[in-house]
C-alpha positions, 0 to 999 in steps of 0.5 A: 392586078390581073395576074394570078401571082401574088406579091407583098404590097403596102397598104398605101399602094393598094389604096392608091391603085384601088382608088384610081380603078374605082374612079374609072369604075364610077365614071363609066358605070355609076356616076357616084363617087366612092370613098376608099378606106382600109376596110374597103381594101380588105373587102376588095381583096377578099372578093377578088380572091373568091371571084378568081377561084374556080367557080367562085361565088359569094353570098353577100350578107349584111346591112343594106346600103353599106356597099356589098354589091357595089364592091362586088360589081367593081371587082367583077368589072375590074377583072372583066367578069360577068356578074349574076344576081338573084333578087329574092323577095317575099314572093320568091319561089324555086319554081 
């Protein structure tokens, strides 16, 4: 997981690995169990690819409560990265 080299992997192996790491993540960070399904694996791999890139950054867009932030925090935690969030509200300004 922590190497930069890529190798073919079966979806079942990825699901198993991500499930075990998610279990450790929610025990240490959240106290909320998370469910892994095929789309979760796909999103984790995409987020991982972006965060591993030089000066990688994401703009998460979508319905609230679907796990965008949690998955991003999980991938950052798994890679030992710091995560910075901007909280935009109606009163948000650039100043």
